[in-house]
Every structure is written in structure tokens, then in C-alpha cells.
C-alpha positions, 0 to 999 in steps of 0.5 A: 225347738224349731216348732217352739220358737215358731209358736212363740214368734207367730202363735196364730200362724205356727199353731196351724202349721204345727201338724204340717211341719211336724211331718216335714221337720227334716225338709223344713227345718233347714230353711226355717232355722235361718228364717227364725234367726 
């Protein structure tokens, strides 16, 4: 869900970050949620 929102909001930036974030979901998910909202 977080990655999908990221891609929808910032396609160019998030597409490059998907592989990195996929490995760091547990670490990045908490700070990313408020950032998206």
C-alpha cells in the first residue's frame, strides 16, 4: 500500500526507490506513512 501510494504520488522518484524500500519496508514504513499523508 505504501509503495503503491508512493508510485502514484511520485512516479519518477518512487520507481527508483521501490527496490530499496522493498527491502527496508519495516524501517521506512513508519516515517513514510505520515510523509505521504
